[in-house]
PDB file of N, CA, C, O and CB in Angstrom:
ATOM      1  N   UNK A   1      93.637 114.633  83.399  1.00  0.00           N
ATOM      2  CA  UNK A   1      92.494 113.313  82.721  1.00  0.00           C
ATOM      3  C   UNK A   1      92.316 111.942  83.817  1.00  0.00           C
ATOM      4  O   UNK A   1      93.241 111.192  84.130  1.00  0.00           O
ATOM      5  CB  UNK A   1      93.325 112.504  80.968  1.00  0.00           C
ATOM      6  N   UNK A   2      91.133 111.853  84.216  1.00  0.00           N
ATOM      7  CA  UNK A   2      90.908 110.796  85.254  1.00  0.00           C
ATOM      8  C   UNK A   2      90.386 109.357  84.571  1.00  0.00           C
ATOM      9  O   UNK A   2      89.361 109.621  83.942  1.00  0.00           O
ATOM     10  CB  UNK A   2      89.770 111.379  86.346  1.00  0.00           C
ATOM     11  N   UNK A   3      90.645 108.217  84.482  1.00  0.00           N
ATOM     12  CA  UNK A   3      90.138 107.135  83.801  1.00  0.00           C
ATOM     13  C   UNK A   3      89.358 106.955  84.676  1.00  0.00           C
ATOM     14  O   UNK A   3      88.189 107.136  84.335  1.00  0.00           O
ATOM     15  CB  UNK A   3      90.896 106.048  83.380  1.00  0.00           C
ATOM     16  N   UNK A   4      89.645 106.444  86.473  1.00  0.00           N
ATOM     17  CA  UNK A   4      88.338 106.113  86.781  1.00  0.00           C
ATOM     18  C   UNK A   4      87.760 106.466  87.962  1.00  0.00           C
ATOM     19  O   UNK A   4      87.721 105.905  89.057  1.00  0.00           O
ATOM     20  CB  UNK A   4      88.199 104.938  86.697  1.00  0.00           C
ATOM     21  N   UNK A   5      87.103 107.995  87.351  1.00  0.00           N
ATOM     22  CA  UNK A   5      87.031 108.705  88.355  1.00  0.00           C
ATOM     23  C   UNK A   5      85.837 108.106  89.144  1.00  0.00           C
ATOM     24  O   UNK A   5      85.893 108.429  90.331  1.00  0.00           O
ATOM     25  CB  UNK A   5      86.960 110.096  87.980  1.00  0.00           C
ATOM     26  N   UNK A   6      84.655 107.241  88.795  1.00  0.00           N
ATOM     27  CA  UNK A   6      83.894 107.169  89.885  1.00  0.00           C
ATOM     28  C   UNK A   6      84.431 105.968  90.720  1.00  0.00           C
ATOM     29  O   UNK A   6      83.634 105.477  91.519  1.00  0.00           O
ATOM     30  CB  UNK A   6      82.444 107.066  89.499  1.00  0.00           C
ATOM     31  N   UNK A   7      85.750 105.403  90.631  1.00  0.00           N
ATOM     32  CA  UNK A   7      86.139 104.160  91.308  1.00  0.00           C
ATOM     33  C   UNK A   7      87.387 105.317  92.019  1.00  0.00           C
ATOM     34  O   UNK A   7      87.951 104.848  93.008  1.00  0.00           O
ATOM     35  CB  UNK A   7      86.657 102.497  90.142  1.00  0.00           C
ATOM     36  N   UNK A   8      87.631 106.082  91.794  1.00  0.00           N
ATOM     37  CA  UNK A   8      88.641 106.649  92.715  1.00  0.00           C
ATOM     38  C   UNK A   8      88.009 107.479  93.910  1.00  0.00           C
ATOM     39  O   UNK A   8      88.391 107.488  95.081  1.00  0.00           O
ATOM     40  CB  UNK A   8      89.607 107.566  91.893  1.00  0.00           C
ATOM     41  N   UNK A   9      86.932 108.187  93.332  1.00  0.00           N
ATOM     42  CA  UNK A   9      86.781 108.770  94.200  1.00  0.00           C
ATOM     43  C   UNK A   9      85.145 108.341  94.525  1.00  0.00           C
ATOM     44  O   UNK A   9      84.253 109.181  94.405  1.00  0.00           O
ATOM     45  CB  UNK A   9      87.252 110.131  93.924  1.00  0.00           C
ATOM     46  N   UNK A  10      84.898 107.078  94.904  1.00  0.00           N
ATOM     47  CA  UNK A  10      83.791 106.315  95.720  1.00  0.00           C
ATOM     48  C   UNK A  10      83.761 106.171  96.788  1.00  0.00           C
ATOM     49  O   UNK A  10      82.720 105.621  97.149  1.00  0.00           O
ATOM     50  CB  UNK A  10      83.585 105.286  95.526  1.00  0.00           C
ATOM     51  N   UNK A  11      84.855 106.551  98.039  1.00  0.00           N
ATOM     52  CA  UNK A  11      84.657 107.144  98.923  1.00  0.00           C
ATOM     53  C   UNK A  11      84.051 108.354  99.331  1.00  0.00           C
ATOM     54  O   UNK A  11      84.147 109.144  98.392  1.00  0.00           O
ATOM     55  CB  UNK A  11      85.355 107.092  99.135  1.00  0.00           C
ATOM     56  N   UNK A  12      83.479 108.860 100.282  1.00  0.00           N
ATOM     57  CA  UNK A  12      82.593 109.930 100.558  1.00  0.00           C
ATOM     58  C   UNK A  12      82.962 111.182 100.986  1.00  0.00           C
ATOM     59  O   UNK A  12      82.555 112.302 100.678  1.00  0.00           O
ATOM     60  CB  UNK A  12      81.826 109.581 101.360  1.00  0.00           C
ATOM     61  N   UNK A  13      84.164 110.630 102.078  1.00  0.00           N
ATOM     62  CA  UNK A  13      84.939 111.215 102.843  1.00  0.00           C
ATOM     63  C   UNK A  13      86.389 112.111 102.428  1.00  0.00           C
ATOM     64  O   UNK A  13      87.200 111.437 101.793  1.00  0.00           O
ATOM     65  CB  UNK A  13      85.136 110.230 103.590  1.00  0.00           C
ATOM     66  N   UNK A  14      86.655 113.044 102.617  1.00  0.00           N
ATOM     67  CA  UNK A  14      87.969 113.701 101.765  1.00  0.00           C
ATOM     68  C   UNK A  14      89.128 112.677 102.509  1.00  0.00           C
ATOM     69  O   UNK A  14      89.940 112.380 101.633  1.00  0.00           O
ATOM     70  CB  UNK A  14      88.312 115.773 102.105  1.00  0.00           C
ATOM     71  N   UNK A  15      89.443 112.124 103.625  1.00  0.00           N
ATOM     72  CA  UNK A  15      90.627 111.432 104.483  1.00  0.00           C
ATOM     73  C   UNK A  15      90.348 110.436 104.020  1.00  0.00           C
ATOM     74  O   UNK A  15      91.442 109.987 103.676  1.00  0.00           O
ATOM     75  CB  UNK A  15      90.766 111.397 106.020  1.00  0.00           C
ATOM     76  N   UNK A  16      89.135 109.275 103.580  1.00  0.00           N
ATOM     77  CA  UNK A  16      89.189 108.195 102.901  1.00  0.00           C
ATOM     78  C   UNK A  16      89.696 108.358 101.285  1.00  0.00           C
ATOM     79  O   UNK A  16      90.317 107.460 100.717  1.00  0.00           O
ATOM     80  CB  UNK A  16      87.863 107.643 103.065  1.00  0.00           C
ATOM     81  N   UNK A  17      89.407 109.384 100.767  1.00  0.00           N
ATOM     82  CA  UNK A  17      89.668 109.673  99.359  1.00  0.00           C
ATOM     83  C   UNK A  17      90.983 109.630  99.309  1.00  0.00           C
ATOM     84  O   UNK A  17      91.514 108.981  98.408  1.00  0.00           O
ATOM     85  CB  UNK A  17      89.149 110.931  98.815  1.00  0.00           C
ATOM     86  N   UNK A  18      91.870 110.410 100.404  1.00  0.00           N
ATOM     87  CA  UNK A  18      93.055 110.439 100.381  1.00  0.00           C
ATOM     88  C   UNK A  18      93.764 109.004 100.636  1.00  0.00           C
ATOM     89  O   UNK A  18      94.669 108.649  99.880  1.00  0.00           O
ATOM     90  CB  UNK A  18      93.360 111.416 101.234  1.00  0.00           C
ATOM     91  N   UNK A  19      93.377 108.252 101.621  1.00  0.00           N
ATOM     92  CA  UNK A  19      93.938 107.064 101.651  1.00  0.00           C
ATOM     93  C   UNK A  19      93.449 105.992 100.687  1.00  0.00           C
ATOM     94  O   UNK A  19      94.239 105.062 100.523  1.00  0.00           O
ATOM     95  CB  UNK A  19      93.835 106.661 102.880  1.00  0.00           C
ATOM     96  N   UNK A  20      92.153 105.934  99.933  1.00  0.00           N
ATOM     97  CA  UNK A  20      92.035 105.104  98.689  1.00  0.00           C
ATOM     98  C   UNK A  20      93.644 105.380  97.928  1.00  0.00           C
ATOM     99  O   UNK A  20      94.667 104.724  97.729  1.00  0.00           O
ATOM    100  CB  UNK A  20      90.530 105.702  97.636  1.00  0.00           C
ATOM    101  N   UNK A  21      93.105 106.851  97.646  1.00  0.00           N
ATOM    102  CA  UNK A  21      94.737 107.291  96.564  1.00  0.00           C
ATOM    103  C   UNK A  21      96.193 106.454  96.791  1.00  0.00           C
ATOM    104  O   UNK A  21      96.866 105.811  95.985  1.00  0.00           O
ATOM    105  CB  UNK A  21      95.345 109.127  96.994  1.00  0.00           C
ATOM    106  N   UNK A  22      96.359 106.687  97.981  1.00  0.00           N
ATOM    107  CA  UNK A  22      97.490 106.281  98.452  1.00  0.00           C
ATOM    108  C   UNK A  22      97.978 105.088  98.139  1.00  0.00           C
ATOM    109  O   UNK A  22      99.137 104.876  97.782  1.00  0.00           O
ATOM    110  CB  UNK A  22      97.467 106.355  99.560  1.00  0.00           C
ATOM    111  N   UNK A  23      96.580 103.783  98.340  1.00  0.00           N
ATOM    112  CA  UNK A  23      96.749 102.731  98.121  1.00  0.00           C
ATOM    113  C   UNK A  23      96.813 102.312  96.799  1.00  0.00           C
ATOM    114  O   UNK A  23      97.669 101.521  96.402  1.00  0.00           O
ATOM    115  CB  UNK A  23      96.054 102.238  98.714  1.00  0.00           C
ATOM    116  N   UNK A  24      95.772 102.904  95.952  1.00  0.00           N
ATOM    117  CA  UNK A  24      95.960 102.807  94.425  1.00  0.00           C
ATOM    118  C   UNK A  24      97.238 103.457  93.871  1.00  0.00           C
ATOM    119  O   UNK A  24      97.727 102.891  92.894  1.00  0.00           O
ATOM    120  CB  UNK A  24      94.765 103.476  93.714  1.00  0.00           C
ATOM    121  N   UNK A  25      97.837 104.517  94.320  1.00  0.00           N
ATOM    122  CA  UNK A  25      99.339 104.699  93.770  1.00  0.00           C
ATOM    123  C   UNK A  25     100.491 103.779  94.227  1.00  0.00           C
ATOM    124  O   UNK A  25     101.540 103.695  93.588  1.00  0.00           O
ATOM    125  CB  UNK A  25      99.816 106.069  94.139  1.00  0.00           C
ATOM    126  N   UNK A  26     100.227 103.038  95.451  1.00  0.00           N
ATOM    127  CA  UNK A  26     101.289 101.864  96.275  1.00  0.00           C
ATOM    128  C   UNK A  26     101.118 100.644  95.415  1.00  0.00           C
ATOM    129  O   UNK A  26     102.122 100.022  95.069  1.00  0.00           O
ATOM    130  CB  UNK A  26     100.812 101.407  98.079  1.00  0.00           C
ATOM    131  N   UNK A  27      99.813 100.221  95.013  1.00  0.00           N
ATOM    132  CA  UNK A  27      99.659  99.021  93.804  1.00  0.00           C
ATOM    133  C   UNK A  27     100.180  99.437  92.627  1.00  0.00           C
ATOM    134  O   UNK A  27     101.152  98.856  92.145  1.00  0.00           O
ATOM    135  CB  UNK A  27      98.174  98.587  93.427  1.00  0.00           C
ATOM    136  N   UNK A  28      99.619 100.451  92.048  1.00  0.00           N
ATOM    137  CA  UNK A  28     100.132 100.854  90.550  1.00  0.00           C
ATOM    138  C   UNK A  28     101.552 100.802  90.569  1.00  0.00           C
ATOM    139  O   UNK A  28     101.860 100.233  89.522  1.00  0.00           O
ATOM    140  CB  UNK A  28      99.697 102.357  90.037  1.00  0.00           C
ATOM    141  N   UNK A  29     102.784 101.151  91.328  1.00  0.00           N
ATOM    142  CA  UNK A  29     104.155 101.276  91.568  1.00  0.00           C
ATOM    143  C   UNK A  29     104.522  99.534  91.513  1.00  0.00           C
ATOM    144  O   UNK A  29     105.293  98.884  90.807  1.00  0.00           O
ATOM    145  CB  UNK A  29     104.496 102.194  93.153  1.00  0.00           C
ATOM    146  N   UNK A  30     103.749  99.227  92.408  1.00  0.00           N
ATOM    147  CA  UNK A  30     104.284  97.554  92.541  1.00  0.00           C
ATOM    148  C   UNK A  30     103.988  96.727  91.127  1.00  0.00           C
ATOM    149  O   UNK A  30     104.708  95.792  90.777  1.00  0.00           O
ATOM    150  CB  UNK A  30     103.305  96.634  93.928  1.00  0.00           C
ATOM    151  N   UNK A  31     102.850  97.180  90.362  1.00  0.00           N
ATOM    152  CA  UNK A  31     102.472  96.508  89.200  1.00  0.00           C
ATOM    153  C   UNK A  31     103.741  97.040  88.355  1.00  0.00           C
ATOM    154  O   UNK A  31     104.457  96.181  87.841  1.00  0.00           O
ATOM    155  CB  UNK A  31     100.881  96.884  88.618  1.00  0.00           C
ATOM    156  N   UNK A  32     104.022  98.225  88.203  1.00  0.00           N
ATOM    157  CA  UNK A  32     104.900  98.900  87.188  1.00  0.00           C
ATOM    158  C   UNK A  32     106.217  98.429  87.456  1.00  0.00           C
ATOM    159  O   UNK A  32     106.925  98.251  86.464  1.00  0.00           O
ATOM    160  CB  UNK A  32     104.860 100.455  87.226  1.00  0.00           C
ATOM    161  N   UNK A  33     106.647  98.216  88.446  1.00  0.00           N
ATOM    162  CA  UNK A  33     107.900  97.525  89.133  1.00  0.00           C
ATOM    163  C   UNK A  33     107.888  96.008  88.578  1.00  0.00           C
ATOM    164  O   UNK A  33     108.838  95.508  87.976  1.00  0.00           O
ATOM    165  CB  UNK A  33     107.789  97.552  90.935  1.00  0.00           C
ATOM    166  N   UNK A  34     107.059  95.559  88.777  1.00  0.00           N
ATOM    167  CA  UNK A  34     107.187  94.324  88.060  1.00  0.00           C
ATOM    168  C   UNK A  34     107.201  93.787  86.706  1.00  0.00           C
ATOM    169  O   UNK A  34     107.759  92.790  86.248  1.00  0.00           O
ATOM    170  CB  UNK A  34     106.503  93.818  88.415  1.00  0.00           C
ATOM    171  N   UNK A  35     106.403  94.741  86.129  1.00  0.00           N
ATOM    172  CA  UNK A  35     106.420  95.101  84.615  1.00  0.00           C
ATOM    173  C   UNK A  35     108.051  95.031  84.286  1.00  0.00           C
ATOM    174  O   UNK A  35     108.614  94.130  83.664  1.00  0.00           O
ATOM    175  CB  UNK A  35     105.679  96.778  84.275  1.00  0.00           C
ATOM    176  N   UNK A  36     108.796  96.478  84.996  1.00  0.00           N
ATOM    177  CA  UNK A  36     109.482  96.853  84.541  1.00  0.00           C
ATOM    178  C   UNK A  36     111.076  95.774  84.489  1.00  0.00           C
ATOM    179  O   UNK A  36     111.989  95.636  83.675  1.00  0.00           O
ATOM    180  CB  UNK A  36     109.307  98.052  85.089  1.00  0.00           C
ATOM    181  N   UNK A  37     110.682  95.084  86.064  1.00  0.00           N
ATOM    182  CA  UNK A  37     111.692  93.835  86.446  1.00  0.00           C
ATOM    183  C   UNK A  37     111.939  92.912  84.852  1.00  0.00           C
ATOM    184  O   UNK A  37     112.930  92.585  84.199  1.00  0.00           O
ATOM    185  CB  UNK A  37     110.766  92.630  87.889  1.00  0.00           C
ATOM    186  N   UNK A  38     110.571  92.752  84.714  1.00  0.00           N
ATOM    187  CA  UNK A  38     110.343  91.508  83.776  1.00  0.00           C
ATOM    188  C   UNK A  38     111.220  91.725  82.365  1.00  0.00           C
ATOM    189  O   UNK A  38     112.135  91.046  81.900  1.00  0.00           O
ATOM    190  CB  UNK A  38     108.598  91.350  83.399  1.00  0.00           C
ATOM    191  N   UNK A  39     110.672  92.756  81.946  1.00  0.00           N
ATOM    192  CA  UNK A  39     111.395  93.523  80.445  1.00  0.00           C
ATOM    193  C   UNK A  39     112.892  93.519  80.816  1.00  0.00           C
ATOM    194  O   UNK A  39     113.661  92.959  80.035  1.00  0.00           O
ATOM    195  CB  UNK A  39     110.834  95.427  80.064  1.00  0.00           C
ATOM    196  N   UNK A  40     113.373  94.089  81.929  1.00  0.00           N
ATOM    197  CA  UNK A  40     114.665  94.480  82.292  1.00  0.00           C
ATOM    198  C   UNK A  40     115.458  93.141  81.936  1.00  0.00           C
ATOM    199  O   UNK A  40     116.366  93.141  81.104  1.00  0.00           O
ATOM    200  CB  UNK A  40     114.767  94.989  83.879  1.00  0.00           C
ATOM    201  N   UNK A  41     115.001  91.867  82.707  1.00  0.00           N
ATOM    202  CA  UNK A  41     115.545  90.780  82.696  1.00  0.00           C
ATOM    203  C   UNK A  41     115.529  90.006  81.132  1.00  0.00           C
ATOM    204  O   UNK A  41     116.461  89.300  80.745  1.00  0.00           O
ATOM    205  CB  UNK A  41     114.877  90.085  83.792  1.00  0.00           C
ATOM    206  N   UNK A  42     114.538  90.230  80.487  1.00  0.00           N
ATOM    207  CA  UNK A  42     114.534  89.934  79.236  1.00  0.00           C
ATOM    208  C   UNK A  42     115.829  90.436  78.406  1.00  0.00           C
ATOM    209  O   UNK A  42     116.726  89.741  77.929  1.00  0.00           O
ATOM    210  CB  UNK A  42     113.322  90.440  78.751  1.00  0.00           C
ATOM    211  N   UNK A  43     115.644  92.098  78.362  1.00  0.00           N
ATOM    212  CA  UNK A  43     116.665  92.830  77.950  1.00  0.00           C
ATOM    213  C   UNK A  43     118.276  92.186  78.180  1.00  0.00           C
ATOM    214  O   UNK A  43     119.109  91.815  77.352  1.00  0.00           O
ATOM    215  CB  UNK A  43     116.431  94.117  78.662  1.00  0.00           C
ATOM    216  N   UNK A  44     118.309  92.235  79.753  1.00  0.00           N
ATOM    217  CA  UNK A  44     119.736  91.924  79.974  1.00  0.00           C
ATOM    218  C   UNK A  44     119.964  90.355  79.402  1.00  0.00           C
ATOM    219  O   UNK A  44     120.998  90.166  78.760  1.00  0.00           O
ATOM    220  CB  UNK A  44     120.118  92.092  81.671  1.00  0.00           C
ATOM    221  N   UNK A  45     118.908  89.050  79.637  1.00  0.00           N
ATOM    222  CA  UNK A  45     119.053  87.966  78.573  1.00  0.00           C
ATOM    223  C   UNK A  45     119.702  88.044  77.448  1.00  0.00           C
ATOM    224  O   UNK A  45     120.678  87.422  77.028  1.00  0.00           O
ATOM    225  CB  UNK A  45     118.025  87.616  78.159  1.00  0.00           C
ATOM    226  N   UNK A  46     119.025  88.922  76.977  1.00  0.00           N
ATOM    227  CA  UNK A  46     118.985  89.085  75.179  1.00  0.00           C
ATOM    228  C   UNK A  46     120.576  90.017  74.999  1.00  0.00           C
ATOM    229  O   UNK A  46     121.218  89.646  74.016  1.00  0.00           O
ATOM    230  CB  UNK A  46     117.144  90.344  74.428  1.00  0.00           C
ATOM    231  N   UNK A  47     121.178  91.051  75.760  1.00  0.00           N
ATOM    232  CA  UNK A  47     122.648  91.162  75.714  1.00  0.00           C
ATOM    233  C   UNK A  47     123.616  90.355  76.037  1.00  0.00           C
ATOM    234  O   UNK A  47     124.748  90.503  75.575  1.00  0.00           O
ATOM    235  CB  UNK A  47     122.961  91.963  76.266  1.00  0.00           C
ATOM    236  N   UNK A  48     123.339  89.525  76.760  1.00  0.00           N
ATOM    237  CA  UNK A  48     124.361  88.713  77.383  1.00  0.00           C
ATOM    238  C   UNK A  48     124.795  87.695  76.495  1.00  0.00           C
ATOM    239  O   UNK A  48     125.954  87.284  76.441  1.00  0.00           O
ATOM    240  CB  UNK A  48     123.916  88.115  78.618  1.00  0.00           C
ATOM    241  N   UNK A  49     123.581  87.180  75.602  1.00  0.00           N
ATOM    242  CA  UNK A  49     123.481  86.170  74.564  1.00  0.00           C
ATOM    243  C   UNK A  49     124.179  86.778  73.530  1.00  0.00           C
ATOM    244  O   UNK A  49     124.950  86.013  72.951  1.00  0.00           O
ATOM    245  CB  UNK A  49     122.070  85.752  74.159  1.00  0.00           C
ATOM    246  N   UNK A  50     124.132  88.347  72.966  1.00  0.00           N
ATOM    247  CA  UNK A  50     124.587  88.723  72.085  1.00  0.00           C
ATOM    248  C   UNK A  50     125.816  88.931  72.201  1.00  0.00           C
ATOM    249  O   UNK A  50     126.428  88.961  71.133  1.00  0.00           O
ATOM    250  CB  UNK A  50     124.049  89.487  71.735  1.00  0.00           C
ATOM    251  N   UNK A  51     126.575  89.131  73.397  1.00  0.00           N
ATOM    252  CA  UNK A  51     127.913  88.963  73.813  1.00  0.00           C
ATOM    253  C   UNK A  51     128.663  87.882  73.979  1.00  0.00           C
ATOM    254  O   UNK A  51     129.892  87.846  73.910  1.00  0.00           O
ATOM    255  CB  UNK A  51     128.022  89.400  74.729  1.00  0.00           C
ATOM    256  N   UNK A  52     127.832  86.867  74.230  1.00  0.00           N
ATOM    257  CA  UNK A  52     128.598  85.676  73.915  1.00  0.00           C
ATOM    258  C   UNK A  52     128.874  85.110  72.600  1.00  0.00           C
ATOM    259  O   UNK A  52     129.990  84.646  72.366  1.00  0.00           O
ATOM    260  CB  UNK A  52     128.075  84.768  74.508  1.00  0.00           C
ATOM    261  N   UNK A  53     127.856  85.108  71.632  1.00  0.00           N
ATOM    262  CA  UNK A  53     128.139  85.510  69.994  1.00  0.00           C
ATOM    263  C   UNK A  53     128.932  86.021  69.888  1.00  0.00           C
ATOM    264  O   UNK A  53     129.870  85.373  69.424  1.00  0.00           O
ATOM    265  CB  UNK A  53     127.408  86.200  69.223  1.00  0.00           C
ATOM    266  N   UNK A  54     129.189  87.378  70.174  1.00  0.00           N
ATOM    267  CA  UNK A  54     130.476  88.052  69.672  1.00  0.00           C
ATOM    268  C   UNK A  54     131.227  87.691  70.121  1.00  0.00           C
ATOM    269  O   UNK A  54     132.204  87.751  69.374  1.00  0.00           O
ATOM    270  CB  UNK A  54     130.729  89.186  69.710  1.00  0.00           C
ATOM    271  N   UNK A  55     131.563  87.062  71.494  1.00  0.00           N
ATOM    272  CA  UNK A  55     133.245  86.538  71.759  1.00  0.00           C
ATOM    273  C   UNK A  55     133.596  85.502  71.048  1.00  0.00           C
ATOM    274  O   UNK A  55     134.709  85.361  70.543  1.00  0.00           O
ATOM    275  CB  UNK A  55     133.633  86.050  73.203  1.00  0.00           C
ATOM    276  N   UNK A  56     132.301  84.406  70.935  1.00  0.00           N
ATOM    277  CA  UNK A  56     132.891  83.238  70.230  1.00  0.00           C
ATOM    278  C   UNK A  56     133.381  83.568  68.847  1.00  0.00           C
ATOM    279  O   UNK A  56     133.927  82.653  68.231  1.00  0.00           O
ATOM    280  CB  UNK A  56     131.885  82.122  70.132  1.00  0.00           C
ATOM    281  N   UNK A  57     133.269  84.699  68.292  1.00  0.00           N
ATOM    282  CA  UNK A  57     133.494  84.902  66.747  1.00  0.00           C
ATOM    283  C   UNK A  57     135.161  85.214  66.930  1.00  0.00           C
ATOM    284  O   UNK A  57     135.913  84.905  66.005  1.00  0.00           O
ATOM    285  CB  UNK A  57     132.418  86.373  65.928  1.00  0.00           C
ATOM    286  N   UNK A  58     135.547  85.666  67.820  1.00  0.00           N
ATOM    287  CA  UNK A  58     136.911  85.984  68.412  1.00  0.00           C
ATOM    288  C   UNK A  58     137.629  84.729  68.698  1.00  0.00           C
ATOM    289  O   UNK A  58     138.760  84.761  69.185  1.00  0.00           O
ATOM    290  CB  UNK A  58     136.812  86.823  69.725  1.00  0.00           C
TER     291      UNK A  58
END
């Protein structure tokens, strides 16, 4: 399933389509990694705070 078919295949020649797809894939991977790292930082800070509260109880 292609969500942005007209946008992805807007170039007319196959080599341009290939280059455009590579650019889109790299850009998407950077966006996903940016989101992933943000979520990971939130999870790690939560785990650290929970561990600190557990250690204080002992």
